[in-house]
KOLLO-85022 format. One record per residue (C-alpha): residue number from 1; x, y, z. Coordinates in nm, 4 decimals, decimal comma, padded with zeros to 6 digits. Each point is the difference from the previous one (the first is absolute). Last residue first. Layout:
REM residues N
ATOM seq       px       py       pz
ATOM NUM        X        Y        Z
...
***
This chain:
REM residues 372
ATOM seq       px       py       pz
ATOM 372  09,3681  04,4609  13,6145
ATOM 371 -00,3725  00,0769  00,0118
ATOM 370 -00,2269 -00,2949 -00,0819
ATOM 369 -00,3489  00,1244 -00,0848
ATOM 368 -00,3456 -00,0978  00,1287
ATOM 367 -00,3661  00,0440 -00,0920
ATOM 366 -00,3387 -00,0547  00,1682
ATOM 365  00,1493 -00,0813  00,3402
ATOM 364 -00,2209 -00,1222  00,2787
ATOM 363 -00,1129  00,2167  00,2937
ATOM 362 -00,1221 -00,2343  00,2736
ATOM 361  00,2164 -00,2938 -00,1210
ATOM 360  00,2996  00,2270 -00,0566
ATOM 359  00,2210 -00,1604  00,2644
ATOM 358  00,3546  00,0904 -00,0990
ATOM 357  00,2846 -00,2215 -00,1219
ATOM 356 -00,1904 -00,3254  00,0579
ATOM 355  00,2206 -00,2688 -00,1532
ATOM 354 -00,1255 -00,2397 -00,2680
ATOM 353 -00,3040 -00,2271 -00,0085
ATOM 352  00,2199 -00,2875 -00,1102
ATOM 351  00,1465 -00,1226 -00,3285
ATOM 350  00,3335 -00,1591  00,0686
ATOM 349  00,3630  00,1140  00,0125
ATOM 348 -00,0740  00,3385  00,1543
ATOM 347  00,2713  00,2665  00,0297
ATOM 346 -00,0645  00,2068  00,3107
ATOM 345 -00,1569  00,3499  00,0039
ATOM 344  00,1601  00,1923  00,2852
ATOM 343  00,1271  00,2889 -00,2171
ATOM 342 -00,3282  00,0266 -00,1954
ATOM 341 -00,0986  00,3345  00,1600
ATOM 340 -00,3555  00,1282 -00,0436
ATOM 339 -00,0904  00,3542 -00,1058
ATOM 338 -00,3755  00,0643  00,0288
ATOM 337 -00,1984  00,2515 -00,2048
ATOM 336 -00,3561  00,0883  00,0922
ATOM 335 -00,3043 -00,0156 -00,2294
ATOM 334 -00,2060 -00,1775  00,2713
ATOM 333 -00,0020 -00,3058 -00,2255
ATOM 332  00,3807 -00,0048  00,0096
ATOM 331  00,2809  00,1319 -00,2205
ATOM 330  00,3039 -00,2093  00,0812
ATOM 329  00,3693  00,0886 -00,0444
ATOM 328  00,2137 -00,3095  00,0533
ATOM 327  00,3574  00,0574  00,1093
ATOM 326  00,3343 -00,1097 -00,1421
ATOM 325  00,2991 -00,0911  00,2152
ATOM 324  00,1005 -00,2901 -00,2191
ATOM 323 -00,1742  00,0164 -00,3419
ATOM 322 -00,2453 -00,2716 -00,1028
ATOM 321 -00,1267  00,0012 -00,3597
ATOM 320 -00,3680  00,0920  00,0426
ATOM 319 -00,3411 -00,1663  00,0313
ATOM 318 -00,3379  00,1677  00,0507
ATOM 317 -00,3348  00,0041  00,1794
ATOM 316 -00,0480 -00,3578  00,1198
ATOM 315 -00,3295 -00,0371  00,1873
ATOM 314 -00,0825 -00,3713 -00,0084
ATOM 313  00,3073 -00,1220  00,1846
ATOM 312  00,2186 -00,3057  00,0474
ATOM 311  00,3086  00,1199 -00,1863
ATOM 310  00,1793 -00,1309 -00,3112
ATOM 309 -00,2437 -00,2821 -00,0828
ATOM 308  00,0490 -00,1514 -00,3437
ATOM 307 -00,1974  00,1071 -00,3072
ATOM 306 -00,2009 -00,2440 -00,2069
ATOM 305  00,0930 -00,0534 -00,3607
ATOM 304  00,1152  00,2355 -00,2720
ATOM 303  00,3121  00,1627 -00,1403
ATOM 302  00,2863 -00,2062 -00,1432
ATOM 301  00,3155 -00,1773  00,1162
ATOM 300 -00,0825  00,0813  00,3587
ATOM 299  00,2384  00,2151  00,2025
ATOM 298  00,1261 -00,1397  00,3273
ATOM 297 -00,1553  00,0840  00,3347
ATOM 296  00,2359 -00,0018  00,2986
ATOM 295  00,2687  00,1826 -00,2034
ATOM 294 -00,2383  00,2961  00,0229
ATOM 293  00,1031  00,0632  00,3606
ATOM 292 -00,3003  00,1079  00,2058
ATOM 291 -00,0776  00,2838  00,2419
ATOM 290 -00,3522  00,0006  00,1412
ATOM 289 -00,2210  00,2852  00,1105
ATOM 288 -00,2924  00,0544  00,2352
ATOM 287 -00,1477  00,3471  00,0514
ATOM 286 -00,3709 -00,0671 -00,0542
ATOM 285  00,0013  00,0914 -00,3710
ATOM 284  00,2696 -00,2537 -00,0857
ATOM 283  00,3613  00,0448 -00,1146
ATOM 282  00,2189 -00,2389 -00,2028
ATOM 281  00,3755  00,0619  00,0088
ATOM 280  00,2391 -00,1523 -00,2524
ATOM 279  00,3534 -00,1369  00,0185
ATOM 278  00,1977 -00,0499 -00,3181
ATOM 277  00,0552 -00,2423 -00,2835
ATOM 276  00,0844  00,1736 -00,3267
ATOM 275 -00,1676  00,2250 -00,2608
ATOM 274 -00,3207 -00,0400  00,2067
ATOM 273 -00,2771  00,2289 -00,1274
ATOM 272 -00,2728  00,0295  00,2620
ATOM 271 -00,3781 -00,0070 -00,0414
ATOM 270 -00,2528  00,0950  00,2654
ATOM 269 -00,3719 -00,0222  00,0863
ATOM 268 -00,1123 -00,3001 -00,2084
ATOM 267 -00,3512 -00,1100  00,0943
ATOM 266 -00,1832 -00,2519  00,2185
ATOM 265 -00,3780 -00,0416  00,0336
ATOM 264 -00,0443 -00,2428 -00,2923
ATOM 263  00,3136 -00,1990  00,0921
ATOM 262  00,2839  00,0758 -00,2393
ATOM 261  00,1869 -00,2027 -00,2614
ATOM 260  00,3343  00,1516 -00,0891
ATOM 259  00,1847  00,2077 -00,2596
ATOM 258 -00,2518 -00,0357 -00,2826
ATOM 257  00,2041  00,0951 -00,3042
ATOM 256  00,0303  00,2883 -00,2451
ATOM 255 -00,0281  00,0452 -00,3763
ATOM 254  00,3721 -00,0623 -00,0551
ATOM 253  00,0195 -00,2723  00,2633
ATOM 252  00,1640  00,0626  00,3360
ATOM 251  00,2926 -00,2415  00,0407
ATOM 250  00,2492  00,2851 -00,0404
ATOM 249 -00,1287  00,1446  00,3255
ATOM 248  00,1240 -00,3110  00,1773
ATOM 247 -00,2363 -00,1354  00,2641
ATOM 246 -00,0950  00,0590  00,3643
ATOM 245 -00,3373 -00,0612  00,1641
ATOM 244 -00,1435  00,1330  00,3225
ATOM 243 -00,2802 -00,0469  00,2508
ATOM 242 -00,0505  00,2336  00,2965
ATOM 241 -00,3779  00,0290 -00,0215
ATOM 240  00,0127  00,3402 -00,1703
ATOM 239  00,2273 -00,1419 -00,2681
ATOM 238  00,3705  00,0250 -00,0839
ATOM 237  00,1434 -00,0359 -00,3527
ATOM 236  00,3760 -00,0452 -00,0420
ATOM 235  00,1525  00,0583 -00,3445
ATOM 234  00,3394 -00,1373 -00,0911
ATOM 233  00,3147  00,1397 -00,1586
ATOM 232  00,0308  00,2508 -00,2810
ATOM 231 -00,1301  00,3192 -00,1591
ATOM 230 -00,3586 -00,0059  00,1294
ATOM 229  00,0204  00,2856  00,2482
ATOM 228 -00,3352  00,0065  00,1784
ATOM 227 -00,3667  00,0933 -00,0481
ATOM 226 -00,2646 -00,0944  00,2561
ATOM 225 -00,3794 -00,0099  00,0403
ATOM 224 -00,1310 -00,0350 -00,3573
ATOM 223 -00,3763 -00,0712 -00,0202
ATOM 222 -00,2127 -00,3116 -00,0495
ATOM 221 -00,3788  00,0117 -00,0216
ATOM 220 -00,0022 -00,3229 -00,2050
ATOM 219  00,3291 -00,1669 -00,0823
ATOM 218  00,1488  00,0302 -00,3504
ATOM 217  00,2226  00,2838  00,1224
ATOM 216  00,0929  00,2699 -00,2484
ATOM 215  00,2488  00,2538  00,1351
ATOM 214  00,1179  00,2938 -00,2106
ATOM 213 -00,3297  00,1357 -00,1356
ATOM 212  00,0818  00,2753 -00,2438
ATOM 211  00,0185  00,3688  00,0948
ATOM 210  00,2413  00,0784 -00,2842
ATOM 209  00,2725  00,1068  00,2433
ATOM 208 -00,0467 -00,3232  00,1948
ATOM 207  00,0269 -00,2031 -00,3203
ATOM 206  00,3355  00,1607 -00,0785
ATOM 205  00,1199 -00,0413  00,3578
ATOM 204 -00,0742 -00,3747 -00,0011
ATOM 203  00,1666 -00,0424 -00,3393
ATOM 202  00,3199  00,1538  00,1381
ATOM 201 -00,0378 -00,1855  00,3324
ATOM 200 -00,0145 -00,3460 -00,1545
ATOM 199 -00,2831 -00,1776  00,1823
ATOM 198 -00,0358 -00,2855  00,2451
ATOM 197 -00,3552 -00,1021  00,0960
ATOM 196 -00,1281 -00,1674  00,3163
ATOM 195 -00,3433 -00,1312  00,1073
ATOM 194 -00,0311 -00,0550  00,3734
ATOM 193 -00,3616  00,0957  00,0678
ATOM 192  00,0844  00,3553  00,1125
ATOM 191  00,2243  00,0540 -00,3014
ATOM 190  00,3775 -00,0073 -00,0416
ATOM 189  00,1957  00,2190 -00,2442
ATOM 188  00,3609 -00,0623 -00,1066
ATOM 187  00,1818  00,2892 -00,1677
ATOM 186  00,3005 -00,0512 -00,2247
ATOM 185  00,2972  00,2160 -00,0966
ATOM 184  00,0020  00,1619  00,3413
ATOM 183 -00,0696  00,3702  00,0704
ATOM 182  00,2548  00,1662  00,2329
ATOM 181 -00,1771  00,1746  00,2892
ATOM 180 -00,3583 -00,1230 -00,0230
ATOM 179 -00,2545  00,0196  00,2830
ATOM 178 -00,2696 -00,2654 -00,0453
ATOM 177 -00,3800  00,0023 -00,0104
ATOM 176 -00,2875 -00,2461 -00,0245
ATOM 175 -00,3828  00,0114  00,0207
ATOM 174 -00,1076  00,3520 -00,1000
ATOM 173 -00,3702 -00,0129 -00,0816
ATOM 172 -00,2215  00,0291 -00,3072
ATOM 171 -00,3768  00,0261  00,0559
ATOM 170 -00,0330  00,2971 -00,2344
ATOM 169  00,3297  00,0525 -00,1802
ATOM 168  00,3122  00,1193  00,1797
ATOM 167  00,2419  00,2803 -00,0930
ATOM 166 -00,1220  00,2297  00,2762
ATOM 165 -00,2332 -00,2110  00,2168
ATOM 164  00,0268  00,1858  00,3254
ATOM 163  00,1112  00,3570  00,0530
ATOM 162  00,3245  00,0612  00,1873
ATOM 161  00,0684  00,1094  00,3586
ATOM 160 -00,1517 -00,3221  00,1407
ATOM 159 -00,1647  00,0526  00,3360
ATOM 158  00,1354  00,1237  00,3304
ATOM 157  00,1840 -00,1392  00,3015
ATOM 156  00,3307  00,1474 -00,1065
ATOM 155 -00,0071  00,1913 -00,3283
ATOM 154  00,1953 -00,2211 -00,2380
ATOM 153  00,2463  00,1725 -00,2321
ATOM 152 -00,1050  00,0331 -00,3626
ATOM 151  00,0916 -00,2440 -00,2812
ATOM 150  00,1231  00,1404 -00,3329
ATOM 149  00,3652  00,0207  00,1117
ATOM 148 -00,0157 -00,3681  00,0973
ATOM 147 -00,0609 -00,0902 -00,3642
ATOM 146 -00,2851 -00,2061 -00,1444
ATOM 145 -00,0535 -00,2740 -00,2572
ATOM 144 -00,3148 -00,1845 -00,1085
ATOM 143 -00,0720 -00,3544 -00,1166
ATOM 142 -00,3175 -00,1750 -00,1077
ATOM 141 -00,1017 -00,3472  00,1204
ATOM 140 -00,3648  00,0912  00,0560
ATOM 139  00,0423 -00,0114  00,3787
ATOM 138  00,2812  00,2514 -00,0347
ATOM 137  00,3786 -00,0100 -00,0070
ATOM 136  00,2308  00,2783  00,1216
ATOM 135  00,3685  00,0587 -00,0721
ATOM 134  00,1495  00,2681  00,2207
ATOM 133  00,3242  00,1782 -00,0888
ATOM 132  00,2759  00,0287  00,2563
ATOM 131  00,2302  00,3027  00,0158
ATOM 130 -00,0459  00,0874  00,3674
ATOM 129 -00,0399 -00,3530  00,1394
ATOM 128 -00,3501 -00,1317  00,0631
ATOM 127 -00,1133 -00,2596  00,2531
ATOM 126 -00,3451 -00,1042 -00,1139
ATOM 125 -00,3297 -00,0347  00,1873
ATOM 124 -00,3087 -00,1635 -00,1447
ATOM 123 -00,3678  00,0170 -00,0957
ATOM 122 -00,1515  00,2530  00,2386
ATOM 121 -00,3637  00,0812 -00,0768
ATOM 120 -00,1360 -00,0727  00,3472
ATOM 119  00,2899  00,1965  00,1507
ATOM 118 -00,1188  00,3199 -00,1676
ATOM 117 -00,3383 -00,0287  00,1738
ATOM 116  00,1611 -00,0735  00,3362
ATOM 115  00,2277  00,3031 -00,0056
ATOM 114  00,3613 -00,0539 -00,0912
ATOM 113  00,3394 -00,0061  00,1778
ATOM 112 -00,1307 -00,0302  00,3544
ATOM 111  00,2360  00,1188  00,2816
ATOM 110  00,1514 -00,2637  00,2296
ATOM 109  00,2984  00,2134  00,1074
ATOM 108  00,2643 -00,2540 -00,0984
ATOM 107 -00,1801 -00,0909 -00,3212
ATOM 106 -00,0362  00,3672 -00,0895
ATOM 105  00,3723  00,0514  00,0577
ATOM 104  00,0844 -00,2964 -00,2223
ATOM 103 -00,2272  00,1333 -00,2758
ATOM 102  00,1744  00,3364  00,0301
ATOM 101  00,3384 -00,1645 -00,0415
ATOM 100 -00,1292 -00,1926 -00,3025
ATOM  99 -00,1203  00,3131 -00,1772
ATOM  98 -00,3731 -00,0340 -00,0789
ATOM  97 -00,1589 -00,0439 -00,3400
ATOM  96 -00,3502  00,0348 -00,1386
ATOM  95 -00,2122 -00,1778 -00,2595
ATOM  94 -00,3478 -00,0450 -00,1411
ATOM  93 -00,0148 -00,2637 -00,2721
ATOM  92 -00,3494 -00,1292  00,0812
ATOM  91  00,1415 -00,3042  00,1820
ATOM  90  00,1915  00,2391  00,2223
ATOM  89  00,3764  00,0489  00,0132
ATOM  88  00,2157  00,1172  00,2932
ATOM  87  00,3717  00,0504 -00,0706
ATOM  86  00,2480 -00,0114  00,2887
ATOM  85  00,2972  00,2181 -00,0836
ATOM  84  00,3790 -00,0145 -00,0265
ATOM  83  00,1369  00,3469  00,0645
ATOM  82  00,0882  00,2590 -00,2596
ATOM  81  00,3587  00,1097  00,0564
ATOM  80  00,1332 -00,2105 -00,2846
ATOM  79 -00,2223  00,1754 -00,2527
ATOM  78  00,1149  00,3395  00,1263
ATOM  77  00,3615 -00,1060 -00,0300
ATOM  76 -00,0672 -00,1012 -00,3581
ATOM  75 -00,1623  00,3347 -00,0769
ATOM  74  00,2894  00,1830  00,1609
ATOM  73  00,2441 -00,2049 -00,2036
ATOM  72 -00,1889  00,0853 -00,3187
ATOM  71  00,0173  00,3706  00,0801
ATOM  70  00,3704 -00,0214  00,0867
ATOM  69  00,0723 -00,1814 -00,3273
ATOM  68 -00,1926  00,2650 -00,1941
ATOM  67  00,1918  00,2789  00,1742
ATOM  66  00,3286 -00,1734 -00,0818
ATOM  65 -00,1031 -00,0243 -00,3643
ATOM  64 -00,0737  00,3725 -00,0100
ATOM  63  00,3347  00,0749  00,1639
ATOM  62  00,1827 -00,2113 -00,2555
ATOM  61 -00,1819  00,1680 -00,2842
ATOM  60  00,0962  00,3442  00,1330
ATOM  59  00,3616 -00,1091  00,0548
ATOM  58  00,0358 -00,1033 -00,3648
ATOM  57  00,0387  00,3680 -00,0918
ATOM  56 -00,1112  00,0693 -00,3545
ATOM  55  00,2966  00,1844 -00,1439
ATOM  54  00,1440 -00,3322 -00,1270
ATOM  53 -00,2758 -00,0078 -00,2655
ATOM  52 -00,2626 -00,2761  00,0177
ATOM  51 -00,0087 -00,2234 -00,3103
ATOM  50  00,1341 -00,3088  00,1838
ATOM  49 -00,2446  00,0514  00,2891
ATOM  48 -00,2992  00,0171 -00,2355
ATOM  47  00,1147 -00,3085 -00,1931
ATOM  46  00,0403 -00,1963  00,3250
ATOM  45 -00,3463  00,1082  00,1210
ATOM  44 -00,1585 -00,0994 -00,3295
ATOM  43  00,1576 -00,3478  00,0302
ATOM  42 -00,1192 -00,0323  00,3591
ATOM  41 -00,3585  00,0794 -00,1002
ATOM  40  00,0141 -00,2416 -00,2921
ATOM  39  00,1255 -00,2810  00,2262
ATOM  38 -00,2726  00,0703  00,2543
ATOM  37 -00,2654 -00,0247 -00,2710
ATOM  36  00,1495 -00,3261 -00,1292
ATOM  35  00,0149 -00,1459  00,3521
ATOM  34 -00,3639  00,0879  00,0662
ATOM  33 -00,1075 -00,1508 -00,3325
ATOM  32  00,2002 -00,3171  00,0763
ATOM  31 -00,1736 -00,0270  00,3389
ATOM  30 -00,3460  00,0343 -00,1540
ATOM  29  00,0804 -00,2490 -00,2747
ATOM  28  00,1171 -00,2571  00,2570
ATOM  27 -00,3166  00,0460  00,2102
ATOM  26 -00,2202 -00,0353 -00,3082
ATOM  25  00,1941 -00,3114 -00,1085
ATOM  24 -00,0476 -00,1491  00,3471
ATOM  23 -00,3740  00,0663 -00,0109
ATOM  22 -00,0313 -00,1534 -00,3473
ATOM  21  00,2032 -00,3103  00,1056
ATOM  20 -00,2042 -00,0749  00,3152
ATOM  19 -00,2185 -00,2560 -00,1764
ATOM  18  00,3043 -00,2106 -00,0831
ATOM  17  00,0492 -00,0660  00,3744
ATOM  16  00,2965 -00,2304  00,0625
ATOM  15  00,1895  00,0727 -00,3237
ATOM  14 -00,0945  00,3697  00,0068
ATOM  13  00,1052  00,0167  00,3647
ATOM  12  00,3425 -00,1533 -00,0718
ATOM  11  00,0693  00,2448 -00,2841
ATOM  10 -00,1026  00,2954  00,2161
ATOM   9  00,2153 -00,1274  00,2907
ATOM   8  00,3074 -00,0338 -00,2197
ATOM   7 -00,0530  00,3527 -00,1334
ATOM   6 -00,0328  00,1383  00,3537
ATOM   5  00,3142 -00,1884  00,1114
ATOM   4  00,1949  00,1712 -00,2778
ATOM   3 -00,0976  00,3327  00,1500
ATOM   2 -00,2012  00,2734 -00,1689
ATOM   1  00,0746  00,3420  00,1480
***
């Protein structure tokens, strides 16, 4: 179904981004073709039913339709019964998943999730819902997609259950990943050195399917590290050294912008889309965390400039929208999982070293998730 709001959005996008017009026209043509085919199918069905003799019992058709509805309902119920999972991804595109309840049990019992060799290749953890799709970006700026159904279950304490390098060129590495439920109209990509690009999703997907390079940073040895919903609001970049910068996503130039100036040894580790002011949580590798209200740091009129201190740390792992009662799920250097409560995390008005939620100084985290 084509809504009036869709047409208004297409017109607005063509005015703002003339270069996206071919992609929008392709999307519109595809949807019109689908509607035309469906219309023809329904028309044939009406003609067939009108020509049917009264002797043909309608009960048989009704029963067949009921069976189809029951089958679809069973499929839907099966989808709903699949548990939220923790997805493990390596830099060589190896992958495995673990049901969240099982991950929690492993954390409680202190059992290792991976062997040491597999841990060395770990790139990131994702929290995956049953019907999510995974969008992956590589060191060469290319994009790949994956489904949870294609990813095997993790064998506790073992290696990767999938072969390395499938879909990657020599020397290419996975550098960014996101779980996608409902795709946005725009994607915003941030690189390790703070370069940001905002792309129309339709054109983004078309280039991805063609194997084209999606992210083109002008900075040397720069790679994408985060991809977020770029539809509206602000973008917050957070660095390893606890610096941050916030600006409107609409202020990003067509060919991309430098989001912030970084020290030579610092790098962007997280990007958050902020449709509105909220509270965020920043977690470090040694078990410290800080909870900040984004009203404390206003958005800049345009990207660029030095970042401001959000937490006094040099080992920031990630940043998340804060959720009361949520827990942090760490994967540590010993390949063990650790569930850490954030219930006692106070709201900080100034940049400090944060609150020690669990002492991980002897076994630091290599990746962390926020589990609501």
